[in-house]
MOPAC internal coordinates of N, CA, C and O (Angstrom, degrees):
PM7 1SCF
backbone

  N    0.0000 0     0.00 0     0.00 0    0    0    0
  C    1.5247 1     0.00 0     0.00 0    1    0    0
  C    1.5299 1   104.89 1     0.00 0    2    1    0
  O    1.2310 1   125.63 1   -34.19 1    3    2    1
  N    1.3704 1   106.80 1   145.81 1    3    2    1
  C    1.4319 1   114.87 1  -179.94 1    5    3    2
  C    1.5451 1   108.87 1   -96.69 1    6    5    3
  O    1.2310 1   123.08 1   -35.75 1    7    6    5
  N    1.2903 1   111.70 1   144.25 1    7    6    5
  C    1.4137 1   118.42 1  -177.11 1    9    7    6
  C    1.5513 1   106.42 1   -99.71 1   10    9    7
  O    1.2310 1   120.76 1   -79.89 1   11   10    9
  N    1.3856 1   116.15 1   100.11 1   11   10    9
  C    1.3861 1   120.86 1  -178.66 1   13   11   10
  C    1.5401 1   107.96 1  -100.10 1   14   13   11
  O    1.2310 1   120.54 1   -51.13 1   15   14   13
  N    1.2854 1   116.58 1   128.87 1   15   14   13
  C    1.4465 1   118.54 1   176.02 1   17   15   14
  C    1.4193 1   113.49 1   -83.51 1   18   17   15
  O    1.2310 1   119.33 1   -40.17 1   19   18   17
  N    1.2496 1   118.88 1   139.83 1   19   18   17
  C    1.4397 1   125.19 1   176.61 1   21   19   18
  C    1.4754 1   110.78 1   -73.10 1   22   21   19
  O    1.2310 1   120.10 1   -24.97 1   23   22   21
  N    1.2815 1   117.42 1   155.03 1   23   22   21
  C    1.4336 1   120.67 1   176.84 1   25   23   22
  C    1.5121 1   115.82 1   -53.85 1   26   25   23
  O    1.2310 1   118.97 1   143.11 1   27   26   25
  N    1.2946 1   119.56 1   -36.89 1   27   26   25
  C    1.4016 1   123.53 1   176.30 1   29   27   26
  C    1.5715 1   112.63 1   -66.50 1   30   29   27
  O    1.2310 1   120.49 1   141.61 1   31   30   29
  N    1.2936 1   116.66 1   -38.39 1   31   30   29
  C    1.4945 1   121.74 1   176.15 1   33   31   30
  C    1.5283 1   109.69 1   -63.76 1   34   33   31
  O    1.2310 1   120.15 1   135.75 1   35   34   33
  N    1.3678 1   117.32 1   -44.25 1   35   34   33
  C    1.4292 1   120.59 1  -179.24 1   37   35   34
  C    1.5541 1   110.09 1   -65.30 1   38   37   35
  O    1.2310 1   121.63 1   140.11 1   39   38   37
  N    1.3981 1   114.49 1   -39.89 1   39   38   37
  C    1.4330 1   119.11 1   179.53 1   41   39   38
  C    1.5111 1   112.95 1   -62.50 1   42   41   39
  O    1.2310 1   119.99 1   136.24 1   43   42   41
  N    1.3680 1   117.62 1   -43.76 1   43   42   41
  C    1.4455 1   126.16 1   176.91 1   45   43   42
  C    1.5453 1   109.58 1   -61.90 1   46   45   43
  O    1.2310 1   119.59 1   137.58 1   47   46   45
  N    1.2809 1   118.39 1   -42.42 1   47   46   45
  C    1.4182 1   126.80 1  -178.05 1   49   47   46
  C    1.6227 1   107.58 1   -63.57 1   50   49   47
  O    1.2310 1   122.62 1   132.95 1   51   50   49
  N    1.2845 1   112.58 1   -47.05 1   51   50   49
  C    1.5375 1   115.83 1  -177.32 1   53   51   50
  C    1.5554 1   107.83 1   -72.01 1   54   53   51
  O    1.2310 1   119.96 1   145.18 1   55   54   53
  N    1.3573 1   117.69 1   -34.82 1   55   54   53
  C    1.4717 1   117.58 1   176.94 1   57   55   54
  C    1.4993 1   112.62 1   -64.36 1   58   57   55
  O    1.2310 1   119.91 1   144.62 1   59   58   57
  N    1.3673 1   117.77 1   -35.38 1   59   58   57
  C    1.4679 1   122.35 1   175.02 1   61   59   58
  C    1.4529 1   112.18 1   -64.72 1   62   61   59
  O    1.2310 1   120.51 1   136.16 1   63   62   61
  N    1.3322 1   116.63 1   -43.84 1   63   62   61
  C    1.5026 1   121.74 1  -179.46 1   65   63   62
  C    1.5647 1   108.88 1   -65.23 1   66   65   63
  O    1.2310 1   121.82 1   141.21 1   67   66   65
  N    1.3348 1   114.12 1   -38.79 1   67   66   65
  C    1.4750 1   117.99 1   179.16 1   69   67   66
  C    1.4879 1   113.41 1   -64.77 1   70   69   67
  O    1.2310 1   122.04 1   140.01 1   71   70   69
  N    1.3437 1   113.69 1   -39.99 1   71   70   69
  C    1.5208 1   116.80 1  -178.27 1   73   71   70
  C    1.5233 1   107.21 1   -71.63 1   74   73   71
  O    1.2310 1   118.75 1   140.28 1   75   74   73
  N    1.2925 1   120.00 1   -39.72 1   75   74   73
  C    1.4762 1   122.42 1   176.81 1   77   75   74
  C    1.5269 1   111.04 1   -58.02 1   78   77   75
  O    1.2310 1   121.49 1   132.42 1   79   78   77
  N    1.3515 1   114.75 1   -47.58 1   79   78   77
  C    1.4105 1   118.70 1   178.23 1   81   79   78
  C    1.5610 1   115.63 1   -65.53 1   82   81   79
  O    1.2310 1   121.67 1   142.44 1   83   82   81
  N    1.3268 1   114.41 1   -37.56 1   83   82   81
  C    1.4209 1   117.61 1   174.51 1   85   83   82
  C    1.5596 1   114.57 1   -66.25 1   86   85   83
  O    1.2310 1   120.86 1   145.72 1   87   86   85
  N    1.2754 1   115.95 1   -34.28 1   87   86   85
  C    1.4817 1   120.09 1   176.65 1   89   87   86
  C    1.4931 1   107.97 1   -68.08 1   90   89   87
  O    1.2310 1   117.87 1   136.88 1   91   90   89
  N    1.3439 1   121.66 1   -43.12 1   91   90   89
  C    1.4419 1   124.60 1   179.74 1   93   91   90
  C    1.6140 1   107.14 1   -62.41 1   94   93   91
  O    1.2310 1   119.45 1   135.15 1   95   94   93
  N    1.2593 1   118.65 1   -44.85 1   95   94   93
  C    1.4135 1   122.45 1  -179.15 1   97   95   94
  C    1.4833 1   111.66 1   -58.99 1   98   97   95
  O    1.2310 1   119.84 1   134.10 1   99   98   97
  N    1.4168 1   117.91 1   -45.90 1   99   98   97
  C    1.3719 1   123.32 1  -177.49 1  101   99   98
  C    1.6137 1   107.20 1   -64.07 1  102  101   99
  O    1.2310 1   120.15 1   137.92 1  103  102  101
  N    1.2866 1   117.32 1   -42.08 1  103  102  101
  C    1.4457 1   121.03 1   177.15 1  105  103  102
  C    1.4819 1   110.58 1   -59.14 1  106  105  103
  O    1.2310 1   119.01 1   133.40 1  107  106  105
  N    1.2570 1   119.50 1   -46.60 1  107  106  105
  C    1.5185 1   123.79 1  -176.44 1  109  107  106
  C    1.4956 1   107.60 1   -66.09 1  110  109  107
  O    1.2310 1   119.68 1   140.73 1  111  110  109
  N    1.3000 1   118.21 1   -39.27 1  111  110  109
  C    1.5102 1   119.41 1  -179.62 1  113  111  110
  C    1.4687 1   107.11 1   -68.73 1  114  113  111
  O    1.2310 1   117.23 1   143.32 1  115  114  113
  N    1.3067 1   122.87 1   -36.68 1  115  114  113
  C    1.4880 1   123.37 1  -179.28 1  117  115  114
  C    1.4805 1   109.92 1   -68.66 1  118  117  115
  O    1.2310 1   120.56 1   138.22 1  119  118  117
  N    1.3417 1   116.54 1   -41.78 1  119  118  117
  C    1.5026 1   122.46 1   177.30 1  121  119  118
  C    1.5654 1   108.62 1   -62.12 1  122  121  119
  O    1.2310 1   118.95 1   134.58 1  123  122  121
  N    1.3100 1   119.61 1   -45.42 1  123  122  121
  C    1.3469 1   123.08 1   177.85 1  125  123  122
  C    1.5402 1   115.92 1   -58.19 1  126  125  123
  O    1.2310 1   121.28 1   133.35 1  127  126  125
  N    1.3169 1   115.15 1   -46.65 1  127  126  125
  C    1.4482 1   125.22 1   177.52 1  129  127  126
  C    1.4503 1   110.17 1   -59.71 1  130  129  127
  O    1.2310 1   121.02 1   131.31 1  131  130  129
  N    1.3825 1   115.65 1   -48.69 1  131  130  129
  C    1.5019 1   124.58 1  -177.52 1  133  131  130
  C    1.5289 1   108.41 1   -59.62 1  134  133  131
  O    1.2310 1   120.68 1   132.23 1  135  134  133
  N    1.3660 1   116.30 1   -47.77 1  135  134  133
  C    1.3769 1   120.83 1  -174.28 1  137  135  134
  C    1.6783 1   110.49 1   -67.25 1  138  137  135
  O    1.2310 1   121.86 1   143.70 1  139  138  137
  N    1.3532 1   114.04 1   -36.30 1  139  138  137
  C    1.4528 1   120.03 1   175.59 1  141  139  138
  C    1.4974 1   110.60 1   -63.06 1  142  141  139
  O    1.2310 1   121.52 1   133.83 1  143  142  141
  N    1.3401 1   114.70 1   -46.17 1  143  142  141
  C    1.4663 1   119.00 1  -179.67 1  145  143  142
  C    1.5219 1   114.87 1   -62.90 1  146  145  143
  O    1.2310 1   122.44 1   135.93 1  147  146  145
  N    1.3351 1   112.93 1   -44.07 1  147  146  145
  C    1.4677 1   122.12 1   178.91 1  149  147  146
  C    1.5431 1   107.91 1   -59.34 1  150  149  147
  O    1.2310 1   122.20 1   124.02 1  151  150  149
  N    1.3542 1   113.39 1   -55.98 1  151  150  149
  C    1.5435 1   114.99 1  -177.53 1  153  151  150
  C    1.4865 1   111.59 1   -59.77 1  154  153  151
  O    1.2310 1   117.62 1   143.09 1  155  154  153
  N    1.2798 1   122.13 1   -36.91 1  155  154  153
  C    1.3972 1   122.35 1   176.86 1  157  155  154
  C    1.4717 1   113.84 1   -67.36 1  158  157  155
  O    1.2310 1   120.25 1   142.48 1  159  158  157
  N    1.2707 1   117.12 1   -37.52 1  159  158  157
  C    1.5078 1   124.49 1   175.67 1  161  159  158
  C    1.5054 1   108.79 1   -64.15 1  162  161  159
  O    1.2310 1   118.11 1   136.07 1  163  162  161
  N    1.2770 1   121.20 1   -43.93 1  163  162  161
  C    1.4416 1   124.17 1  -177.91 1  165  163  162
  C    1.4929 1   108.50 1   -68.36 1  166  165  163
  O    1.2310 1   118.33 1   138.39 1  167  166  165
  N    1.2953 1   120.78 1   -41.61 1  167  166  165
  C    1.4342 1   120.83 1   177.98 1  169  167  166
  C    1.5575 1   111.26 1   -63.49 1  170  169  167
  O    1.2310 1   121.11 1   140.74 1  171  170  169
  N    1.3230 1   115.48 1   -39.26 1  171  170  169
  C    1.4883 1   117.52 1   179.21 1  173  171  170
  C    1.5535 1   108.03 1   -68.04 1  174  173  171
  O    1.2310 1   119.53 1   144.76 1  175  174  173
  N    1.2992 1   118.50 1   -35.24 1  175  174  173
  C    1.4580 1   122.45 1   179.00 1  177  175  174
  C    1.5148 1   113.24 1   -60.24 1  178  177  175
  O    1.2310 1   121.65 1   141.05 1  179  178  177
  N    1.3335 1   114.45 1   -38.95 1  179  178  177
  C    1.4543 1   122.36 1  -179.02 1  181  179  178
  C    1.4863 1   107.53 1   -71.18 1  182  181  179
  O    1.2310 1   118.59 1   132.41 1  183  182  181
  N    1.2974 1   120.29 1   -47.59 1  183  182  181
  C    1.4487 1   124.62 1   176.39 1  185  183  182
  C    1.5358 1   110.75 1   -57.78 1  186  185  183
  O    1.2310 1   121.39 1   130.95 1  187  186  185
  N    1.3074 1   114.94 1   -49.05 1  187  186  185
  C    1.5212 1   117.92 1  -175.65 1  189  187  186
  C    1.5715 1   108.23 1   -65.86 1  190  189  187
  O    1.2310 1   119.60 1   141.87 1  191  190  189
  N    1.2858 1   118.36 1   -38.13 1  191  190  189
  C    1.5244 1   119.74 1   174.45 1  193  191  190
  C    1.4312 1   112.89 1   -58.41 1  194  193  191
  O    1.2310 1   120.59 1   132.55 1  195  194  193
  N    1.4170 1   116.48 1   -47.45 1  195  194  193
  C    1.4901 1   118.25 1  -177.49 1  197  195  194
  C    1.5126 1   109.86 1   -66.10 1  198  197  195
  O    1.2310 1   119.33 1   135.51 1  199  198  197
  N    1.2384 1   118.89 1   -44.49 1  199  198  197
  C    1.4992 1   126.49 1   177.18 1  201  199  198
  C    1.5943 1   109.90 1   -54.85 1  202  201  199
  O    1.2310 1   121.95 1   130.40 1  203  202  201
  N    1.4146 1   113.87 1   -49.60 1  203  202  201
  C    1.4151 1   116.05 1  -178.85 1  205  203  202
  C    1.5282 1   111.26 1   -67.35 1  206  205  203
  O    1.2310 1   116.98 1   148.51 1  207  206  205
  N    1.2600 1   123.35 1   -31.49 1  207  206  205
  C    1.4360 1   124.76 1   170.07 1  209  207  206
  C    1.4673 1   116.69 1   -62.30 1  210  209  207
  O    1.2310 1   123.36 1   137.65 1  211  210  209
  N    1.3299 1   111.15 1   -42.35 1  211  210  209
  C    1.5083 1   119.84 1   176.78 1  213  211  210
  C    1.5191 1   108.52 1   -59.54 1  214  213  211
  O    1.2310 1   122.08 1   126.89 1  215  214  213
  N    1.2841 1   113.62 1   -53.11 1  215  214  213
  C    1.4545 1   118.65 1  -174.55 1  217  215  214
  C    1.6508 1   111.81 1   -66.21 1  218  217  215
  O    1.2310 1   121.53 1   149.00 1  219  218  217
  N    1.2011 1   114.69 1   -31.00 1  219  218  217
  C    1.4284 1   124.22 1   179.39 1  221  219  218
  C    1.5546 1   107.54 1   -62.04 1  222  221  219
  O    1.2310 1   123.69 1   126.59 1  223  222  221
  N    1.2822 1   110.53 1   -53.41 1  223  222  221
  C    1.5240 1   118.31 1  -176.78 1  225  223  222
  C    1.5319 1   108.17 1   -67.98 1  226  225  223
  O    1.2310 1   121.14 1   135.19 1  227  226  225
  N    1.2570 1   115.43 1   -44.81 1  227  226  225
  C    1.5724 1   120.16 1   175.52 1  229  227  226
  C    1.4938 1   112.02 1   -55.63 1  230  229  227
  O    1.2310 1   121.11 1   139.36 1  231  230  229
  N    1.4039 1   115.48 1   -40.64 1  231  230  229
  C    1.4701 1   114.33 1  -178.57 1  233  231  230
  C    1.5368 1   111.00 1   -74.02 1  234  233  231
  O    1.2310 1   118.66 1   147.04 1  235  234  233
  N    1.2505 1   120.17 1   -32.96 1  235  234  233
  C    1.4520 1   119.57 1   176.40 1  237  235  234
  C    1.4674 1   111.66 1   -62.76 1  238  237  235
  O    1.2310 1   122.41 1   140.40 1  239  238  237
  N    1.3645 1   112.99 1   -39.60 1  239  238  237
  C    1.5086 1   117.74 1   179.43 1  241  239  238
  C    1.5245 1   109.70 1   -68.37 1  242  241  239
  O    1.2310 1   118.61 1   137.41 1  243  242  241
  N    1.3495 1   120.25 1   -42.59 1  243  242  241
  C    1.4344 1   122.19 1   176.45 1  245  243  242
  C    1.5262 1   114.05 1   -62.04 1  246  245  243
  O    1.2310 1   121.49 1   140.98 1  247  246  245
  N    1.3746 1   114.75 1   -39.02 1  247  246  245
  C    1.5012 1   121.87 1   179.60 1  249  247  246
  C    1.5400 1   107.23 1   -64.25 1  250  249  247
  O    1.2310 1   119.60 1   134.28 1  251  250  249
  N    1.2826 1   118.37 1   -45.72 1  251  250  249
  C    1.5247 1   121.80 1  -177.42 1  253  251  250
  C    1.5239 1   106.16 1   -67.04 1  254  253  251
  O    1.2310 1   117.70 1   138.44 1  255  254  253
  N    1.2619 1   121.98 1   -41.56 1  255  254  253
  C    1.5246 1   125.74 1   179.90 1  257  255  254
  C    1.5246 1   108.09 1   -61.90 1  258  257  255
  O    1.2310 1   119.28 1   129.89 1  259  258  257
  N    1.3578 1   118.97 1   -50.11 1  259  258  257
  C    1.4410 1   122.94 1   178.00 1  261  259  258
  C    1.4703 1   111.47 1   -58.15 1  262  261  259
  O    1.2310 1   122.49 1   135.32 1  263  262  261
  N    1.4126 1   112.83 1   -44.68 1  263  262  261
  C    1.5327 1   117.74 1  -176.93 1  265  263  262
  C    1.5188 1   106.83 1   -64.40 1  266  265  263
  O    1.2310 1   119.04 1   144.50 1  267  266  265
  N    1.2936 1   119.44 1   -35.50 1  267  266  265
  C    1.4833 1   121.28 1  -176.93 1  269  267  266
  C    1.5305 1   110.51 1   -67.75 1  270  269  267
  O    1.2310 1   122.05 1   140.98 1  271  270  269
  N    1.3893 1   113.69 1   -39.02 1  271  270  269
  C    1.5101 1   121.62 1   177.44 1  273  271  270
  C    1.4456 1   112.39 1   -60.29 1  274  273  271
  O    1.2310 1   121.65 1   137.16 1  275  274  273
  N    1.3739 1   114.45 1   -42.84 1  275  274  273
  C    1.4446 1   123.30 1  -173.25 1  277  275  274
  C    1.5267 1   111.23 1   -88.51 1  278  277  275
  O    1.2310 1   118.30 1   168.04 1  279  278  277
  N    1.3482 1   120.85 1   -11.96 1  279  278  277
  C    1.4098 1   119.65 1   171.99 1  281  279  278
  C    1.5664 1   114.60 1   104.39 1  282  281  279
  O    1.2310 1   120.24 1   161.33 1  283  282  281
  N    1.2729 1   117.14 1   -18.67 1  283  282  281
  C    1.5221 1   126.20 1  -176.22 1  285  283  282
  C    1.5955 1   104.53 1  -132.98 1  286  285  283
  O    1.2310 1   120.41 1   -60.62 1  287  286  285
  N    1.3068 1   116.82 1   119.38 1  287  286  285
  C    1.4613 1   119.88 1   180.00 1  289  287  286
  C    1.5138 1   118.01 1   -56.50 1  290  289  287
  O    1.2310 1   122.88 1   145.78 1  291  290  289
  N    1.4027 1   112.09 1   -34.22 1  291  290  289
  C    1.4517 1   116.35 1  -178.74 1  293  291  290
  C    1.5416 1   113.09 1   -74.62 1  294  293  291
  O    1.2310 1   118.54 1   165.31 1  295  294  293
  N    1.3807 1   120.39 1   -14.69 1  295  294  293
  C    1.3893 1   120.29 1   176.00 1  297  295  294
  C    1.5525 1   109.17 1   -65.88 1  298  297  295
  O    1.2310 1   120.67 1   143.87 1  299  298  297
  N    1.2905 1   116.33 1   -36.13 1  299  298  297
  C    1.4879 1   119.82 1  -178.23 1  301  299  298
  C    1.5638 1   108.65 1   -63.37 1  302  301  299
  O    1.2310 1   121.01 1   137.40 1  303  302  301
  N    1.3568 1   115.67 1   -42.60 1  303  302  301
  C    1.4134 1   120.86 1   178.27 1  305  303  302
  C    1.5362 1   115.51 1   -60.59 1  306  305  303
  O    1.2310 1   123.60 1   137.33 1  307  306  305
  N    1.3694 1   110.70 1   -42.67 1  307  306  305
  C    1.4782 1   116.47 1   178.83 1  309  307  306
  C    1.4874 1   107.95 1   -63.80 1  310  309  307
  O    1.2310 1   117.45 1   139.30 1  311  310  309
  N    1.3719 1   122.46 1   -40.70 1  311  310  309
  C    1.3723 1   122.26 1  -176.19 1  313  311  310
  C    1.5131 1   112.97 1   -67.07 1  314  313  311
  O    1.2310 1   121.66 1   141.29 1  315  314  313
  N    1.3734 1   114.42 1   -38.71 1  315  314  313
  C    1.5075 1   119.62 1   177.64 1  317  315  314
  C    1.5382 1   110.05 1   -69.79 1  318  317  315
  O    1.2310 1   120.97 1   145.81 1  319  318  317
  N    1.3198 1   115.76 1   -34.19 1  319  318  317
  C    1.5278 1   118.99 1   176.68 1  321  319  318
  C    1.4850 1   109.24 1   -67.20 1  322  321  319
  O    1.2310 1   118.92 1   139.55 1  323  322  321
  N    1.2847 1   119.67 1   -40.45 1  323  322  321
  C    1.5427 1   122.08 1   179.16 1  325  323  322
  C    1.5588 1   110.16 1   -65.99 1  326  325  323
  O    1.2310 1   121.84 1   140.30 1  327  326  325
  N    1.3007 1   114.09 1   -39.70 1  327  326  325
  C    1.4658 1   115.46 1   176.31 1  329  327  326
  C    1.5661 1   114.55 1   -64.09 1  330  329  327
  O    1.2310 1   122.18 1   143.96 1  331  330  329
  N    1.3523 1   113.44 1   -36.04 1  331  330  329
  C    1.4690 1   114.36 1   178.59 1  333  331  330
  C    1.5563 1   111.24 1   -80.37 1  334  333  331
  O    1.2310 1   119.52 1   160.30 1  335  334  333
  N    1.3232 1   118.52 1   -19.70 1  335  334  333
  C    1.3980 1   123.15 1   172.06 1  337  335  334
  C    1.6210 1   111.09 1   -65.14 1  338  337  335
  O    1.2310 1   123.70 1   137.90 1  339  338  337
  N    1.3337 1   110.52 1   -42.10 1  339  338  337
  C    1.5064 1   118.50 1  -176.28 1  341  339  338
  C    1.5946 1   103.56 1   -72.40 1  342  341  339
  O    1.2310 1   119.40 1   139.71 1  343  342  341
  N    1.3249 1   118.76 1   -40.29 1  343  342  341
  C    1.4827 1   118.64 1  -178.66 1  345  343  342
  C    1.5164 1   108.82 1   -70.91 1  346  345  343
  O    1.2310 1   119.07 1   146.92 1  347  346  345
  N    1.3479 1   119.38 1   -33.08 1  347  346  345
  C    1.4233 1   118.61 1   174.56 1  349  347  346
  C    1.5132 1   114.93 1   -63.36 1  350  349  347
  O    1.2310 1   121.12 1   136.30 1  351  350  349
  N    1.3775 1   115.46 1   -43.70 1  351  350  349
  C    1.4290 1   122.17 1   175.72 1  353  351  350
  C    1.4364 1   111.52 1   -56.76 1  354  353  351
  O    1.2310 1   119.44 1   130.62 1  355  354  353
  N    1.3769 1   118.66 1   -49.38 1  355  354  353
  C    1.5023 1   123.79 1  -179.58 1  357  355  354
  C    1.6015 1   107.59 1   -59.47 1  358  357  355
  O    1.2310 1   120.23 1   134.81 1  359  358  357
  N    1.3637 1   117.16 1   -45.19 1  359  358  357
  C    1.4609 1   118.30 1   177.55 1  361  359  358
  C    1.4614 1   116.19 1   -58.05 1  362  361  359
  O    1.2310 1   120.85 1   138.43 1  363  362  361
  N    1.3468 1   115.98 1   -41.57 1  363  362  361
  C    1.4875 1   121.95 1   177.93 1  365  363  362
  C    1.5423 1   109.77 1   -64.32 1  366  365  363
  O    1.2310 1   119.69 1   137.91 1  367  366  365
  N    1.3881 1   118.20 1   -42.09 1  367  366  365
  C    1.4065 1   118.84 1  -176.08 1  369  367  366
  C    1.5319 1   110.04 1   -71.36 1  370  369  367
  O    1.2310 1   120.33 1   138.85 1  371  370  369
  N    1.2759 1   116.97 1   -41.15 1  371  370  369
  C    1.5216 1   119.97 1  -179.99 1  373  371  370
  C    1.5572 1   115.07 1  -104.39 1  374  373  371
  O    1.2310 1   120.68 1  -150.06 1  375  374  373
  N    1.3772 1   116.30 1    29.94 1  375  374  373
  C    1.4486 1   118.73 1  -172.54 1  377  375  374
  C    1.5414 1   113.03 1   -72.27 1  378  377  375
  O    1.2310 1   119.39 1   152.24 1  379  378  377
  N    1.2752 1   118.78 1   -27.76 1  379  378  377
  C    1.4187 1   120.36 1   175.22 1  381  379  378
  C    1.3984 1   110.14 1   -69.86 1  382  381  379
  O    1.2310 1   118.47 1   131.46 1  383  382  381
  N    1.3578 1   120.52 1   -48.54 1  383  382  381
  C    1.4227 1   125.53 1  -177.83 1  385  383  382
  C    1.5793 1   112.26 1   -66.87 1  386  385  383
  O    1.2310 1   119.26 1   139.10 1  387  386  385
  N    1.3175 1   119.01 1   -40.90 1  387  386  385
  C    1.4304 1   121.74 1  -170.52 1  389  387  386
  C    1.5661 1   110.58 1   -94.07 1  390  389  387
  O    1.2310 1   119.45 1   149.40 1  391  390  389
  N    1.2915 1   118.65 1   -30.60 1  391  390  389
  C    1.4436 1   119.64 1  -170.55 1  393  391  390
  C    1.5656 1   110.45 1  -114.08 1  394  393  391
  O    1.2310 1   119.76 1   121.11 1  395  394  393
  N    1.3172 1   118.06 1   -58.89 1  395  394  393
  C    1.4325 1   121.07 1  -169.53 1  397  395  394
  C    1.5016 1   110.31 1   -66.15 1  398  397  395
  O    1.2310 1   117.13 1   132.55 1  399  398  397
  N    1.3346 1   123.06 1   -47.45 1  399  398  397
  C    1.4746 1   121.00 1  -175.16 1  401  399  398
  C    1.5120 1   112.83 1   -67.56 1  402  401  399
  O    1.2310 1   118.02 1   137.90 1  403  402  401
  N    1.4376 1   121.38 1   -42.10 1  403  402  401
  C    1.4151 1   121.89 1   174.99 1  405  403  402
  C    1.4989 1   115.50 1   -57.50 1  406  405  403
  O    1.2310 1   122.17 1   134.32 1  407  406  405
  N    1.4475 1   113.45 1   -45.68 1  407  406  405
  C    1.4600 1   116.26 1   179.43 1  409  407  406
  C    1.5656 1   111.49 1   -65.44 1  410  409  407
  O    1.2310 1   120.51 1   135.44 1  411  410  409
  N    1.2377 1   116.64 1   -44.56 1  411  410  409
  C    1.4755 1   124.19 1   176.22 1  413  411  410
  C    1.5206 1   109.74 1   -52.81 1  414  413  411
  O    1.2310 1   121.15 1   127.04 1  415  414  413
  N    1.3267 1   115.41 1   -52.96 1  415  414  413
  C    1.4370 1   118.57 1  -178.72 1  417  415  414
  C    1.5210 1   115.86 1   -65.07 1  418  417  415
  O    1.2310 1   121.55 1   147.61 1  419  418  417
  N    1.2842 1   114.64 1   -32.39 1  419  418  417
  C    1.4962 1   119.79 1   173.04 1  421  419  418
  C    1.4643 1   113.18 1   -66.67 1  422  421  419
  O    1.2310 1   120.42 1   136.82 1  423  422  421
  N    1.3120 1   116.80 1   -43.18 1  423  422  421
  C    1.4647 1   121.37 1   177.44 1  425  423  422
  C    1.5170 1   109.17 1   -64.23 1  426  425  423
  O    1.2310 1   118.40 1   135.66 1  427  426  425
  N    1.2206 1   120.65 1   -44.34 1  427  426  425
  C    1.5226 1   121.88 1  -176.89 1  429  427  426
  C    1.4754 1   107.60 1   -68.29 1  430  429  427
  O    1.2310 1   117.28 1   137.55 1  431  430  429
  N    1.3468 1   122.78 1   -42.45 1  431  430  429
  C    1.4583 1   120.07 1   174.88 1  433  431  430
  C    1.4872 1   116.46 1   -64.60 1  434  433  431
  O    1.2310 1   120.93 1   148.75 1  435  434  433
  N    1.2838 1   115.82 1   -31.25 1  435  434  433
  C    1.5610 1   119.44 1   172.17 1  437  435  434
  C    1.4217 1   109.25 1   -65.54 1  438  437  435
  O    1.2310 1   118.22 1   133.10 1  439  438  437
  N    1.3175 1   121.00 1   -46.90 1  439  438  437
  C    1.5043 1   124.40 1  -177.87 1  441  439  438
  C    1.5675 1   112.60 1   -66.25 1  442  441  439
  O    1.2310 1   121.24 1   153.04 1  443  442  441
  N    1.3040 1   115.23 1   -26.96 1  443  442  441
  C    1.4673 1   117.11 1  -173.84 1  445  443  442
  C    1.5832 1   112.00 1   -93.76 1  446  445  443
  O    1.2310 1   120.22 1   171.54 1  447  446  445
  N    1.3159 1   117.18 1    -8.46 1  447  446  445
  C    1.4993 1   121.32 1   179.41 1  449  447  446
  C    1.5389 1   110.64 1   -60.86 1  450  449  447
  O    1.2310 1   120.10 1   180.00 1  451  450  449

């Protein structure tokens, strides 16, 4: 006897295959987006670390230079510290506008690519 599948059985089998393929595709897309976001984040972390080191060394040099001009080396460090206190206060006041929204928009655009 021949085993002939009814059209309904064929349709159900194809629907099952389609759903399995769709799930695999969704998983692969999620993996791709995650890998892209992590690699972008790692690249930014390297750049931010190097820029932070640059500015740290630059600030030490400026503090020593200002301290030399004022006669006491620690005066330069106090002035640089005061400058960063003011910058920190401004960042706190405008953090949503300057930091949160751009990062959020960047992450959303990365996810929707």
